[in-house]
Every structure is written in C-alpha cells, then in structure tokens.
All heavy atoms as a GROMACS GRO file, in nm:
protein
  645
    1MET      N    1   8.192  19.862   0.909
    1MET     CA    2   8.250  19.987   0.957
    1MET      C    3   8.380  19.959   1.034
    1MET      O    4   8.478  20.026   1.012
    1MET     CB    5   8.149  20.059   1.046
    1MET     CG    6   8.204  20.182   1.109
    1MET     SD    7   8.127  20.323   1.041
    1MET     CE    8   8.171  20.442   1.160
    2ASN      N    9   8.377  19.864   1.125
    2ASN     CA   10   8.496  19.834   1.203
    2ASN      C   11   8.611  19.790   1.114
    2ASN      O   12   8.725  19.829   1.136
    2ASN     CB   13   8.468  19.726   1.307
    2ASN     CG   14   8.394  19.779   1.428
    2ASN    OD1   15   8.395  19.898   1.454
    2ASN    ND2   16   8.328  19.691   1.500
    3LYS      N   17   8.582  19.709   1.017
    3LYS     CA   18   8.686  19.658   0.929
    3LYS      C   19   8.749  19.772   0.848
    3LYS      O   20   8.871  19.781   0.836
    3LYS     CB   21   8.629  19.552   0.836
    3LYS     CG   22   8.732  19.468   0.769
    3LYS     CD   23   8.666  19.352   0.696
    3LYS     CE   24   8.766  19.243   0.674
    3LYS     NZ   25   8.708  19.127   0.610
    4GLY      N   26   8.669  19.861   0.797
    4GLY     CA   27   8.718  19.971   0.715
    4GLY      C   28   8.793  20.077   0.793
    4GLY      O   29   8.877  20.148   0.739
    5THR      N   30   8.764  20.090   0.921
    5THR     CA   31   8.827  20.195   1.002
    5THR      C   32   8.921  20.140   1.107
    5THR      O   33   8.976  20.216   1.185
    5THR     CB   34   8.719  20.279   1.072
    5THR    OG1   35   8.642  20.194   1.157
    5THR    CG2   36   8.630  20.350   0.973
    6ASN      N   37   8.937  20.009   1.111
    6ASN     CA   38   9.023  19.945   1.210
    6ASN      C   39   8.979  19.983   1.352
    6ASN      O   40   9.060  20.011   1.439
    6ASN     CB   41   9.170  19.978   1.187
    6ASN     CG   42   9.260  19.884   1.262
    6ASN    OD1   43   9.223  19.771   1.291
    6ASN    ND2   44   9.379  19.929   1.293
    7SER      N   45   8.848  19.985   1.374
    7SER     CA   46   8.791  20.018   1.505
    7SER      C   47   8.740  19.893   1.573
    7SER      O   48   8.732  19.786   1.513
    7SER     CB   49   8.675  20.117   1.487
    7SER     OG   50   8.722  20.238   1.438
    8LYS      N   51   8.703  19.911   1.697
    8LYS     CA   52   8.648  19.800   1.775
    8LYS      C   53   8.512  19.840   1.833
    8LYS      O   54   8.482  19.814   1.948
    8LYS     CB   55   8.745  19.763   1.887
    8LYS     CG   56   8.879  19.717   1.838
    8LYS     CD   57   8.974  19.696   1.954
    8LYS     CE   58   9.113  19.668   1.901
    8LYS     NZ   59   9.200  19.781   1.905
    9LEU      N   60   8.432  19.906   1.753
    9LEU     CA   61   8.303  19.954   1.800
    9LEU      C   62   8.203  19.840   1.807
    9LEU      O   63   8.203  19.751   1.722
    9LEU     CB   64   8.250  20.063   1.706
    9LEU     CG   65   8.340  20.185   1.688
    9LEU    CD1   66   8.285  20.274   1.580
    9LEU    CD2   67   8.353  20.260   1.818
   10ASN      N   68   8.117  19.844   1.907
   10ASN     CA   69   8.012  19.744   1.920
   10ASN      C   70   7.880  19.810   1.883
   10ASN      O   71   7.846  19.917   1.933
   10ASN     CB   72   8.004  19.692   2.064
   10ASN     CG   73   8.126  19.613   2.102
   10ASN    OD1   74   8.175  19.534   2.022
   10ASN    ND2   75   8.176  19.632   2.222
   11PHE      N   76   7.806  19.745   1.794
   11PHE     CA   77   7.677  19.798   1.751
   11PHE      C   78   7.566  19.708   1.802
   11PHE      O   79   7.582  19.587   1.811
   11PHE     CB   80   7.670  19.802   1.597
   11PHE     CG   81   7.772  19.893   1.536
   11PHE    CD1   82   7.881  19.840   1.468
   11PHE    CD2   83   7.760  20.030   1.544
   11PHE    CE1   84   7.975  19.923   1.411
   11PHE    CE2   85   7.854  20.113   1.487
   11PHE     CZ   86   7.962  20.059   1.421
   12ASP      N   87   7.454  19.769   1.833
   12ASP     CA   88   7.335  19.693   1.869
   12ASP      C   89   7.278  19.636   1.740
   12ASP      O   90   7.224  19.706   1.657
   12ASP     CB   91   7.234  19.785   1.938
   12ASP     CG   92   7.106  19.714   1.974
   12ASP    OD1   93   7.100  19.589   1.963
   12ASP    OD2   94   7.011  19.783   2.014
   13ARG      N   95   7.293  19.508   1.723
   13ARG     CA   96   7.252  19.445   1.597
   13ARG      C   97   7.105  19.402   1.600
   13ARG      O   98   7.058  19.341   1.505
   13ARG     CB   99   7.342  19.326   1.568
   13ARG     CG  100   7.485  19.370   1.547
   13ARG     CD  101   7.564  19.264   1.477
   13ARG     NE  102   7.701  19.306   1.464
   13ARG     CZ  103   7.753  19.362   1.356
   13ARG    NH1  104   7.679  19.384   1.252
   13ARG    NH2  105   7.880  19.395   1.352
   14LYS      N  106   7.031  19.437   1.704
   14LYS     CA  107   6.890  19.402   1.709
   14LYS      C  108   6.812  19.480   1.606
   14LYS      O  109   6.721  19.430   1.543
   14LYS     CB  110   6.833  19.428   1.849
   14LYS     CG  111   6.889  19.335   1.955
   14LYS     CD  112   6.834  19.370   2.090
   14LYS     CE  113   6.904  19.287   2.197
   14LYS     NZ  114   6.866  19.329   2.331
   15GLY      N  115   6.849  19.606   1.589
   15GLY     CA  116   6.782  19.689   1.490
   15GLY      C  117   6.844  19.666   1.353
   15GLY      O  118   6.951  19.607   1.340
   16LYS      N  119   6.781  19.714   1.251
   16LYS     CA  120   6.830  19.693   1.116
   16LYS      C  121   6.919  19.806   1.068
   16LYS      O  122   6.983  19.794   0.966
   16LYS     CB  123   6.712  19.675   1.020
   16LYS     CG  124   6.634  19.549   1.050
   16LYS     CD  125   6.528  19.528   0.949
   16LYS     CE  126   6.448  19.407   0.994
   16LYS     NZ  127   6.417  19.317   0.891
   17THR      N  128   6.925  19.916   1.143
   17THR     CA  129   7.006  20.030   1.101
   17THR      C  130   7.100  20.071   1.212
   17THR      O  131   7.079  20.040   1.329
   17THR     CB  132   6.917  20.150   1.063
   17THR    OG1  133   6.844  20.191   1.177
   17THR    CG2  134   6.823  20.116   0.950
   18VAL      N  135   7.203  20.139   1.174
   18VAL     CA  136   7.300  20.195   1.268
   18VAL      C  137   7.304  20.344   1.244
   18VAL      O  138   7.315  20.388   1.129
   18VAL     CB  139   7.439  20.133   1.247
   18VAL    CG1  140   7.542  20.202   1.333
   18VAL    CG2  141   7.436  19.984   1.276
   19ASN      N  142   7.293  20.422   1.349
   19ASN     CA  143   7.302  20.567   1.336
   19ASN      C  144   7.448  20.602   1.309
   19ASN      O  145   7.533  20.592   1.398
   19ASN     CB  146   7.252  20.634   1.465
   19ASN     CG  147   7.255  20.784   1.457
   19ASN    OD1  148   7.344  20.843   1.397
   19ASN    ND2  149   7.156  20.846   1.519
   20MET      N  150   7.480  20.641   1.186
   20MET     CA  151   7.618  20.666   1.148
   20MET      C  152   7.678  20.786   1.222
   20MET      O  153   7.798  20.788   1.247
   20MET     CB  154   7.629  20.686   0.996
   20MET     CG  155   7.604  20.557   0.919
   20MET     SD  156   7.709  20.420   0.970
   20MET     CE  157   7.865  20.473   0.906
   21CYS      N  158   7.598  20.882   1.258
   21CYS     CA  159   7.651  20.996   1.336
   21CYS      C  160   7.702  20.947   1.471
   21CYS      O  161   7.811  20.983   1.514
   21CYS     CB  162   7.544  21.102   1.355
   21CYS     SG  163   7.502  21.190   1.204
   22LEU      N  164   7.622  20.862   1.536
   22LEU     CA  165   7.665  20.807   1.665
   22LEU      C  166   7.785  20.716   1.648
   22LEU      O  167   7.876  20.716   1.732
   22LEU     CB  168   7.550  20.732   1.733
   22LEU     CG  169   7.433  20.819   1.779
   22LEU    CD1  170   7.322  20.730   1.837
   22LEU    CD2  171   7.477  20.922   1.880
   23ALA      N  172   7.787  20.640   1.540
   23ALA     CA  173   7.901  20.552   1.515
   23ALA      C  174   8.028  20.633   1.494
   23ALA      O  175   8.134  20.598   1.546
   23ALA     CB  176   7.873  20.464   1.393
   24MET      N  177   8.020  20.743   1.420
   24MET     CA  178   8.137  20.828   1.397
   24MET      C  179   8.181  20.896   1.527
   24MET      O  180   8.301  20.908   1.552
   24MET     CB  181   8.108  20.932   1.289
   24MET     CG  182   8.085  20.871   1.151
   24MET     SD  183   8.226  20.777   1.092
   24MET     CE  184   8.337  20.909   1.053
   25GLN      N  185   8.086  20.938   1.608
   25GLN     CA  186   8.122  20.997   1.738
   25GLN      C  187   8.197  20.896   1.823
   25GLN      O  188   8.298  20.929   1.887
   25GLN     CB  189   7.997  21.045   1.812
   25GLN     CG  190   7.940  21.173   1.760
   25GLN     CD  191   7.813  21.211   1.835
   25GLN    OE1  192   7.738  21.126   1.884
   25GLN    NE2  193   7.789  21.341   1.844
   26ALA      N  194   8.149  20.773   1.826
   26ALA     CA  195   8.215  20.669   1.905
   26ALA      C  196   8.355  20.643   1.852
   26ALA      O  197   8.449  20.624   1.929
   26ALA     CB  198   8.131  20.541   1.904
   27MET      N  199   8.369  20.644   1.720
   27MET     CA  200   8.500  20.620   1.660
   27MET      C  201   8.597  20.734   1.696
   27MET      O  202   8.712  20.709   1.732
   27MET     CB  203   8.487  20.609   1.508
   27MET     CG  204   8.613  20.563   1.440
   27MET     SD  205   8.590  20.531   1.265
   27MET     CE  206   8.553  20.694   1.203
   28ARG      N  207   8.550  20.858   1.690
   28ARG     CA  208   8.636  20.972   1.727
   28ARG      C  209   8.674  20.964   1.874
   28ARG      O  210   8.788  20.992   1.910
   28ARG     CB  211   8.565  21.104   1.695
   28ARG     CG  212   8.563  21.135   1.546
   28ARG     CD  213   8.524  21.279   1.518
   28ARG     NE  214   8.403  21.321   1.584
   28ARG     CZ  215   8.281  21.317   1.530
   28ARG    NH1  216   8.264  21.272   1.409
   28ARG    NH2  217   8.176  21.358   1.597
   29GLN      N  218   8.580  20.925   1.958
   29GLN     CA  219   8.607  20.910   2.102
   29GLN      C  220   8.717  20.805   2.123
   29GLN      O  221   8.809  20.826   2.202
   29GLN     CB  222   8.479  20.868   2.174
   29GLN     CG  223   8.497  20.840   2.321
   29GLN     CD  224   8.494  20.965   2.405
   29GLN    OE1  225   8.449  21.069   2.359
   29GLN    NE2  226   8.539  20.956   2.526
   30GLU      N  227   8.708  20.695   2.052
   30GLU     CA  228   8.808  20.589   2.063
   30GLU      C  229   8.945  20.640   2.020
   30GLU      O  230   9.046  20.612   2.086
   30GLU     CB  231   8.765  20.471   1.974
   30GLU     CG  232   8.856  20.352   1.979
   30GLU     CD  233   8.807  20.243   1.884
   30GLU    OE1  234   8.706  20.178   1.917
   30GLU    OE2  235   8.871  20.222   1.780
   31GLU      N  236   8.951  20.714   1.912
   31GLU     CA  237   9.078  20.770   1.863
   31GLU      C  238   9.138  20.869   1.963
   31GLU      O  239   9.258  20.870   1.986
   31GLU     CB  240   9.060  20.836   1.727
   31GLU     CG  241   9.029  20.739   1.616
   31GLU     CD  242   9.140  20.639   1.592
   31GLU    OE1  243   9.258  20.680   1.593
   31GLU    OE2  244   9.109  20.520   1.574
   32ARG      N  245   9.053  20.953   2.022
   32ARG     CA  246   9.102  21.048   2.122
   32ARG      C  247   9.160  20.975   2.242
   32ARG      O  248   9.266  21.012   2.292
   32ARG     CB  249   8.990  21.143   2.166
   32ARG     CG  250   8.961  21.254   2.067
   32ARG     CD  251   8.871  21.360   2.129
   32ARG     NE  252   8.741  21.309   2.165
   32ARG     CZ  253   8.634  21.310   2.087
   32ARG    NH1  254   8.641  21.361   1.966
   32ARG    NH2  255   8.519  21.262   2.128
   33GLN      N  256   9.092  20.869   2.286
   33GLN     CA  257   9.140  20.792   2.401
   33GLN      C  258   9.276  20.729   2.368
   33GLN      O  259   9.368  20.733   2.450
   33GLN     CB  260   9.039  20.684   2.439
   33GLN     CG  261   9.082  20.598   2.555
   33GLN     CD  262   9.100  20.675   2.685
   33GLN    OE1  263   9.033  20.775   2.708
   33GLN    NE2  264   9.191  20.631   2.768
   34GLU      N  265   9.289  20.672   2.249
   34GLU     CA  266   9.417  20.612   2.210
   34GLU      C  267   9.527  20.718   2.204
   34GLU      O  268   9.640  20.693   2.245
   34GLU     CB  269   9.404  20.542   2.075
   34GLU     CG  270   9.326  20.413   2.081
   34GLU     CD  271   9.305  20.349   1.945
   34GLU    OE1  272   9.372  20.390   1.847
   34GLU    OE2  273   9.222  20.258   1.936
   35GLY      N  274   9.493  20.836   2.155
   35GLY     CA  275   9.591  20.946   2.150
   35GLY      C  276   9.635  20.989   2.288
   35GLY      O  277   9.754  21.013   2.312
   36ARG      N  278   9.540  20.999   2.380
   36ARG     CA  279   9.575  21.035   2.518
   36ARG      C  280   9.668  20.931   2.579
   36ARG      O  281   9.766  20.964   2.644
   36ARG     CB  282   9.449  21.049   2.604
   36ARG     CG  283   9.381  21.183   2.591
   36ARG     CD  284   9.276  21.201   2.699
   36ARG     NE  285   9.164  21.112   2.681
   36ARG     CZ  286   9.056  21.137   2.608
   36ARG    NH1  287   9.046  21.250   2.543
   36ARG    NH2  288   8.959  21.048   2.598
   37GLN      N  289   9.635  20.803   2.558
   37GLN     CA  290   9.717  20.696   2.614
   37GLN      C  291   9.858  20.699   2.555
   37GLN      O  292   9.956  20.681   2.626
   37GLN     CB  293   9.652  20.560   2.590
   37GLN     CG  294   9.530  20.538   2.673
   37GLN     CD  295   9.452  20.413   2.635
   37GLN    OE1  296   9.470  20.357   2.529
   37GLN    NE2  297   9.364  20.370   2.723
   38GLU      N  298   9.867  20.724   2.425
   38GLU     CA  299   9.999  20.731   2.361
   38GLU      C  300  10.079  20.849   2.416
   38GLU      O  301  10.198  20.837   2.444
   38GLU     CB  302   9.982  20.745   2.210
   38GLU     CG  303  10.111  20.744   2.134
   38GLU     CD  304  10.088  20.754   1.984
   38GLU    OE1  305  10.004  20.680   1.932
   38GLU    OE2  306  10.154  20.838   1.921
   39GLY      N  307  10.013  20.964   2.432
   39GLY     CA  308  10.080  21.081   2.487
   39GLY      C  309  10.127  21.059   2.629
   39GLY      O  310  10.239  21.096   2.666
   40GLU      N  311  10.042  20.997   2.710
   40GLU     CA  312  10.080  20.967   2.849
   40GLU      C  313  10.199  20.872   2.853
   40GLU      O  314  10.290  20.889   2.935
   40GLU     CB  315   9.962  20.908   2.924
   40GLU     CG  316   9.853  21.007   2.954
   40GLU     CD  317   9.727  20.942   3.010
   40GLU    OE1  318   9.726  20.819   3.029
   40GLU    OE2  319   9.630  21.015   3.033
   41SER      N  320  10.200  20.777   2.765
   41SER     CA  321  10.310  20.680   2.761
   41SER      C  322  10.441  20.750   2.725
   41SER      O  323  10.545  20.724   2.784
   41SER     CB  324  10.278  20.571   2.659
   41SER     OG  325  10.384  20.481   2.647
   42ARG      N  326  10.435  20.841   2.627
   42ARG     CA  327  10.556  20.916   2.588
   42ARG      C  328  10.607  21.002   2.702
   42ARG      O  329  10.727  21.010   2.726
   42ARG     CB  330  10.523  21.007   2.468
   42ARG     CG  331  10.572  20.954   2.339
   42ARG     CD  332  10.549  21.052   2.226
   42ARG     NE  333  10.681  21.100   2.186
   42ARG     CZ  334  10.704  21.219   2.140
   42ARG    NH1  335  10.609  21.306   2.125
   42ARG    NH2  336  10.826  21.255   2.106
   43ILE      N  337  10.516  21.067   2.771
   43ILE     CA  338  10.556  21.153   2.883
   43ILE      C  339  10.613  21.069   2.996
   43ILE      O  340  10.712  21.107   3.058
   43ILE     CB  341  10.437  21.240   2.929
   43ILE    CG1  342  10.407  21.344   2.820
   43ILE    CG2  343  10.468  21.309   3.062
   43ILE    CD1  344  10.279  21.420   2.839
   44ASN      N  345  10.555  20.953   3.020
   44ASN     CA  346  10.611  20.864   3.123
   44ASN      C  347  10.752  20.821   3.087
   44ASN      O  348  10.840  20.815   3.174
   44ASN     CB  349  10.521  20.742   3.144
   44ASN     CG  350  10.393  20.775   3.216
   44ASN    OD1  351  10.382  20.878   3.282
   44ASN    ND2  352  10.294  20.690   3.202
   45ARG      N  353  10.775  20.788   2.958
   45ARG     CA  354  10.910  20.750   2.915
   45ARG      C  355  11.007  20.866   2.932
   45ARG      O  356  11.120  20.848   2.976
   45ARG     CB  357  10.909  20.703   2.769
   45ARG     CG  358  10.848  20.565   2.752
   45ARG     CD  359  10.875  20.504   2.615
   45ARG     NE  360  10.832  20.584   2.503
   45ARG     CZ  361  10.710  20.582   2.448
   45ARG    NH1  362  10.618  20.503   2.497
   45ARG    NH2  363  10.682  20.658   2.345
   46LEU      N  364  10.961  20.988   2.898
   46LEU     CA  365  11.045  21.106   2.916
   46LEU      C  366  11.079  21.125   3.063
   46LEU      O  367  11.196  21.146   3.098
   46LEU     CB  368  10.976  21.231   2.862
   46LEU     CG  369  11.048  21.364   2.888
   46LEU    CD1  370  11.181  21.369   2.815
   46LEU    CD2  371  10.960  21.481   2.850
   47ASN      N  372  10.979  21.117   3.150
   47ASN     CA  373  11.003  21.136   3.293
   47ASN      C  374  11.102  21.034   3.347
   47ASN      O  375  11.194  21.068   3.423
   47ASN     CB  376  10.872  21.129   3.370
   47ASN     CG  377  10.782  21.247   3.342
   47ASN    OD1  378  10.825  21.349   3.289
   47ASN    ND2  379  10.656  21.233   3.376
   48SER      N  380  11.086  20.908   3.308
   48SER     CA  381  11.179  20.804   3.352
   48SER      C  382  11.320  20.832   3.304
   48SER      O  383  11.417  20.814   3.379
   48SER     CB  384  11.134  20.667   3.300
   48SER     OG  385  11.018  20.626   3.364
   49LEU      N  386  11.332  20.875   3.180
   49LEU     CA  387  11.463  20.905   3.124
   49LEU      C  388  11.528  21.021   3.197
   49LEU      O  389  11.647  21.017   3.231
   49LEU     CB  390  11.451  20.935   2.975
   49LEU     CG  391  11.581  20.959   2.899
   49LEU    CD1  392  11.676  20.841   2.911
   49LEU    CD2  393  11.550  20.986   2.752
   50LEU      N  394  11.452  21.126   3.224
   50LEU     CA  395  11.507  21.241   3.297
   50LEU      C  396  11.553  21.199   3.437
   50LEU      O  397  11.657  21.245   3.484
   50LEU     CB  398  11.404  21.354   3.304
   50LEU     CG  399  11.373  21.422   3.172
   50LEU    CD1  400  11.255  21.519   3.189
   50LEU    CD2  401  11.495  21.496   3.118
   51ILE      N  402  11.478  21.114   3.503
   51ILE     CA  403  11.518  21.064   3.635
   51ILE      C  404  11.647  20.982   3.623
   51ILE      O  405  11.740  21.002   3.701
   51ILE     CB  406  11.405  20.981   3.699
   51ILE    CG1  407  11.289  21.073   3.737
   51ILE    CG2  408  11.455  20.904   3.820
   51ILE    CD1  409  11.160  21.001   3.772
   52ASP      N  410  11.652  20.892   3.524
   52ASP     CA  411  11.772  20.809   3.505
   52ASP      C  412  11.895  20.894   3.477
   52ASP      O  413  12.006  20.858   3.516
   52ASP     CB  414  11.752  20.710   3.390
   52ASP     CG  415  11.652  20.600   3.423
   52ASP    OD1  416  11.620  20.583   3.543
   52ASP    OD2  417  11.606  20.534   3.328
   53LEU      N  418  11.875  21.008   3.409
   53LEU     CA  419  11.986  21.098   3.376
   53LEU      C  420  12.013  21.202   3.485
   53LEU      O  421  12.096  21.290   3.468
   53LEU     CB  422  11.956  21.170   3.243
   53LEU     CG  423  11.946  21.081   3.120
   53LEU    CD1  424  11.897  21.163   3.000
   53LEU    CD2  425  12.079  21.015   3.089
   54ASN      N  426  11.941  21.190   3.597
   54ASN     CA  427  11.953  21.286   3.708
   54ASN      C  428  11.927  21.429   3.664
   54ASN      O  429  11.989  21.523   3.716
   54ASN     CB  430  12.091  21.274   3.776
   54ASN     CG  431  12.108  21.142   3.844
   54ASN    OD1  432  12.017  21.093   3.911
   54ASN    ND2  433  12.224  21.081   3.827
   55ARG      N  434  11.834  21.447   3.572
   55ARG     CA  435  11.798  21.580   3.522
   55ARG      C  436  11.669  21.626   3.591
   55ARG      O  437  11.567  21.651   3.529
   55ARG     CB  438  11.784  21.578   3.370
   55ARG     CG  439  11.918  21.557   3.302
   55ARG     CD  440  11.908  21.546   3.151
   55ARG     NE  441  11.856  21.668   3.090
   55ARG     CZ  442  11.849  21.685   2.957
   55ARG    NH1  443  11.892  21.592   2.875
   55ARG    NH2  444  11.797  21.797   2.908
   56PHE      N  445  11.677  21.639   3.723
   56PHE     CA  446  11.559  21.668   3.803
   56PHE      C  447  11.506  21.810   3.780
   56PHE      O  448  11.385  21.830   3.785
   56PHE     CB  449  11.588  21.643   3.952
   56PHE     CG  450  11.624  21.500   3.979
   56PHE    CD1  451  11.755  21.464   4.007
   56PHE    CD2  452  11.528  21.401   3.973
   56PHE    CE1  453  11.788  21.332   4.030
   56PHE    CE2  454  11.560  21.269   3.996
   56PHE     CZ  455  11.691  21.234   4.024
   57GLU      N  456  11.594  21.904   3.756
   57GLU     CA  457  11.547  22.040   3.727
   57GLU      C  458  11.469  22.043   3.596
   57GLU      O  459  11.367  22.111   3.585
   57GLU     CB  460  11.664  22.139   3.724
   57GLU     CG  461  11.728  22.162   3.859
   57GLU     CD  462  11.629  22.209   3.965
   57GLU    OE1  463  11.547  22.299   3.937
   57GLU    OE2  464  11.633  22.154   4.078
   58ASP      N  465  11.517  21.967   3.494
   58ASP     CA  466  11.443  21.957   3.368
   58ASP      C  467  11.308  21.890   3.391
   58ASP      O  468  11.207  21.931   3.332
   58ASP     CB  469  11.523  21.878   3.264
   58ASP     CG  470  11.642  21.955   3.211
   58ASP    OD1  471  11.635  22.080   3.207
   58ASP    OD2  472  11.742  21.892   3.172
   59LEU      N  473  11.305  21.789   3.475
   59LEU     CA  474  11.180  21.719   3.506
   59LEU      C  475  11.080  21.815   3.571
   59LEU      O  476  10.963  21.820   3.530
   59LEU     CB  477  11.209  21.601   3.599
   59LEU     CG  478  11.090  21.518   3.645
   59LEU    CD1  479  11.023  21.449   3.528
   59LEU    CD2  480  11.137  21.417   3.748
   60LYS      N  481  11.126  21.893   3.667
   60LYS     CA  482  11.038  21.989   3.734
   60LYS      C  483  10.988  22.095   3.638
   60LYS      O  484  10.869  22.127   3.637
   60LYS     CB  485  11.109  22.056   3.852
   60LYS     CG  486  11.126  21.966   3.971
   60LYS     CD  487  11.166  22.043   4.094
   60LYS     CE  488  11.315  22.049   4.106
   60LYS     NZ  489  11.360  22.112   4.231
   61ARG      N  490  11.077  22.147   3.554
   61ARG     CA  491  11.038  22.251   3.458
   61ARG      C  492  10.939  22.195   3.356
   61ARG      O  493  10.841  22.261   3.322
   61ARG     CB  494  11.161  22.308   3.389
   61ARG     CG  495  11.126  22.419   3.292
   61ARG     CD  496  11.248  22.484   3.234
   61ARG     NE  497  11.209  22.572   3.125
   61ARG     CZ  498  11.292  22.621   3.036
   61ARG    NH1  499  11.422  22.595   3.045
   61ARG    NH2  500  11.249  22.699   2.938
   62ALA      N  501  10.965  22.074   3.307
   62ALA     CA  502  10.876  22.013   3.208
   62ALA      C  503  10.736  21.990   3.265
   62ALA      O  504  10.637  21.999   3.192
   62ALA     CB  505  10.934  21.881   3.159
   63ALA      N  506  10.727  21.965   3.395
   63ALA     CA  507  10.597  21.944   3.458
   63ALA      C  508  10.514  22.072   3.460
   63ALA      O  509  10.391  22.068   3.458
   63ALA     CB  510  10.616  21.893   3.601
   64ARG      N  511  10.582  22.187   3.458
   64ARG     CA  512  10.513  22.316   3.461
   64ARG      C  513  10.502  22.383   3.325
   64ARG      O  514  10.417  22.469   3.305
   64ARG     CB  515  10.586  22.411   3.556
   64ARG     CG  516  10.582  22.372   3.702
   64ARG     CD  517  10.645  22.479   3.790
   64ARG     NE  518  10.782  22.508   3.754
   64ARG     CZ  519  10.890  22.452   3.808
   64ARG    NH1  520  10.876  22.362   3.902
   64ARG    NH2  521  11.010  22.486   3.770
   65ASP      N  522  10.588  22.346   3.232
   65ASP     CA  523  10.601  22.419   3.106
   65ASP      C  524  10.587  22.321   2.989
   65ASP      O  525  10.680  22.248   2.956
   65ASP     CB  526  10.739  22.486   3.104
   65ASP     CG  527  10.765  22.572   2.982
   65ASP    OD1  528  10.693  22.558   2.882
   65ASP    OD2  529  10.861  22.651   2.987
   66SER      N  530  10.469  22.320   2.926
   66SER     CA  531  10.442  22.222   2.820
   66SER      C  532  10.530  22.246   2.696
   66SER      O  533  10.565  22.151   2.626
   66SER     CB  534  10.295  22.223   2.781
   66SER     OG  535  10.256  22.350   2.735
   67ALA      N  536  10.568  22.371   2.671
   67ALA     CA  537  10.657  22.398   2.557
   67ALA      C  538  10.795  22.338   2.582
   67ALA      O  539  10.855  22.278   2.492
   67ALA     CB  540  10.668  22.549   2.532
   68TYR      N  541  10.844  22.350   2.704
   68TYR     CA  542  10.974  22.291   2.738
   68TYR      C  543  10.965  22.139   2.734
   68TYR      O  544  11.056  22.071   2.688
   68TYR     CB  545  11.019  22.340   2.876
   68TYR     CG  546  11.158  22.295   2.912
   68TYR    CD1  547  11.268  22.336   2.836
   68TYR    CD2  548  11.181  22.210   3.020
   68TYR    CE1  549  11.396  22.295   2.868
   68TYR    CE2  550  11.309  22.169   3.052
   68TYR     CZ  551  11.417  22.211   2.976
   68TYR     OH  552  11.544  22.170   3.006
   69GLN      N  553  10.851  22.086   2.779
   69GLN     CA  554  10.830  21.941   2.774
   69GLN      C  555  10.837  21.893   2.628
   69GLN      O  556  10.899  21.791   2.599
   69GLN     CB  557  10.694  21.906   2.834
   69GLN     CG  558  10.667  21.758   2.841
   69GLN     CD  559  10.530  21.734   2.900
   69GLN    OE1  560  10.430  21.753   2.830
   69GLN    NE2  561  10.526  21.692   3.025
   70ALA      N  562  10.776  21.968   2.538
   70ALA     CA  563  10.779  21.932   2.396
   70ALA      C  564  10.922  21.936   2.342
   70ALA      O  565  10.962  21.850   2.263
   70ALA     CB  566  10.689  22.026   2.316
   71GLU      N  567  11.001  22.035   2.386
   71GLU     CA  568  11.142  22.042   2.345
   71GLU      C  569  11.219  21.918   2.393
   71GLU      O  570  11.298  21.860   2.317
   71GLU     CB  571  11.210  22.166   2.404
   71GLU     CG  572  11.169  22.297   2.342
   71GLU     CD  573  11.235  22.415   2.412
   71GLU    OE1  574  11.351  22.401   2.458
   71GLU    OE2  575  11.170  22.520   2.422
   72LEU      N  576  11.196  21.880   2.518
   72LEU     CA  577  11.266  21.763   2.571
   72LEU      C  578  11.222  21.634   2.500
   72LEU      O  579  11.304  21.548   2.473
   72LEU     CB  580  11.239  21.749   2.722
   72LEU     CG  581  11.305  21.854   2.810
   72LEU    CD1  582  11.255  21.842   2.954
   72LEU    CD2  583  11.457  21.842   2.805
   73LEU      N  584  11.094  21.625   2.468
   73LEU     CA  585  11.046  21.508   2.392
   73LEU      C  586  11.115  21.501   2.257
   73LEU      O  587  11.159  21.394   2.215
   73LEU     CB  588  10.895  21.514   2.374
   73LEU     CG  589  10.812  21.477   2.498
   73LEU    CD1  590  10.668  21.521   2.479
   73LEU    CD2  591  10.820  21.329   2.526
   74ALA      N  592  11.127  21.614   2.189
   74ALA     CA  593  11.192  21.617   2.058
   74ALA      C  594  11.340  21.584   2.070
   74ALA      O  595  11.397  21.516   1.984
   74ALA     CB  596  11.172  21.753   1.993
   75GLU      N  597  11.402  21.630   2.177
   75GLU     CA  598  11.546  21.606   2.198
   75GLU      C  599  11.576  21.461   2.237
   75GLU      O  600  11.664  21.397   2.181
   75GLU     CB  601  11.598  21.699   2.307
   75GLU     CG  602  11.740  21.674   2.352
   75GLU     CD  603  11.778  21.748   2.479
   75GLU    OE1  604  11.715  21.851   2.511
   75GLU    OE2  605  11.871  21.702   2.548
   76LEU      N  606  11.500  21.411   2.334
   76LEU     CA  607  11.534  21.282   2.394
   76LEU      C  608  11.458  21.163   2.336
   76LEU      O  609  11.505  21.050   2.345
   76LEU     CB  610  11.511  21.290   2.546
   76LEU     CG  611  11.596  21.394   2.618
   76LEU    CD1  612  11.551  21.407   2.763
   76LEU    CD2  613  11.744  21.358   2.612
   77LEU      N  614  11.340  21.187   2.282
   77LEU     CA  615  11.258  21.079   2.225
   77LEU      C  616  11.207  21.122   2.087
   77LEU      O  617  11.086  21.130   2.064
   77LEU     CB  618  11.140  21.047   2.317
   77LEU     CG  619  11.172  21.005   2.459
   77LEU    CD1  620  11.048  20.999   2.544
   77LEU    CD2  621  11.244  20.871   2.459
   78PRO      N  622  11.298  21.150   1.995
   78PRO     CA  623  11.257  21.212   1.868
   78PRO      C  624  11.168  21.126   1.780
   78PRO      O  625  11.082  21.179   1.710
   78PRO     CB  626  11.389  21.241   1.798
   78PRO     CG  627  11.487  21.146   1.859
   78PRO     CD  628  11.440  21.127   2.000
   79ASN      N  629  11.185  20.998   1.778
   79ASN     CA  630  11.110  20.913   1.686
   79ASN      C  631  11.004  20.830   1.754
   79ASN      O  632  10.961  20.728   1.700
   79ASN     CB  633  11.206  20.822   1.608
   79ASN     CG  634  11.300  20.902   1.521
   79ASN    OD1  635  11.259  20.999   1.460
   79ASN    ND2  636  11.425  20.863   1.517
   80GLN      N  637  10.963  20.870   1.871
   80GLN     CA  638  10.866  20.788   1.943
   80GLN      C  639  10.735  20.860   1.956
   80GLN      O  640  10.717  20.970   1.959
   80GLN     CB  641  10.920  20.751   2.081
   80GLN     CG  642  11.042  20.664   2.068
   80GLN     CD  643  11.094  20.622   2.204
   80GLN    OE1  644  11.028  20.636   2.304
   80GLN    NE2  645  11.213  20.568   2.206
   0.00000   0.00000   0.00000
C-alpha cells in the first residue's frame, strides 16, 4: 500500500489483515496534513515578501480577507 500510494503509513504486522478503511483514512489524514503544511509555507512566503516590499497594508488586509490573500498569492507567488 505504501509503495503504491507513496505514503509512509505504519501497519501493525502482528495480524494477518489490514483494515483497508482505516488505512485509507490514515492516508487521507496524511495528505490533509501535507496540504496544510504546504499552504502555511506559501502564506509564510507571501507574508515575508509583503514585509520585504513594505506592503504592510496589504499584509494586514490579507490577514483578514482570504479572497484578497488568494489574489496576492496569485500575483506574487504564481507558480508556487
């Protein structure tokens, strides 16, 4: 399962079977966590860039307005 899905799930190998529903839930949980980390990293890069550019009003607005934050991400970090 790990090889086919590029996951790092640990299974209890004492038993002879693996509950595939639980395995899929764990895999989805892992993917969600990776997505959150990637999103946080992008937002951190955006915030740093806005600070470096002295765009503090944009930084404050983006912190309150997720649509504006998405616009700034598309503008300043389009391929990341």
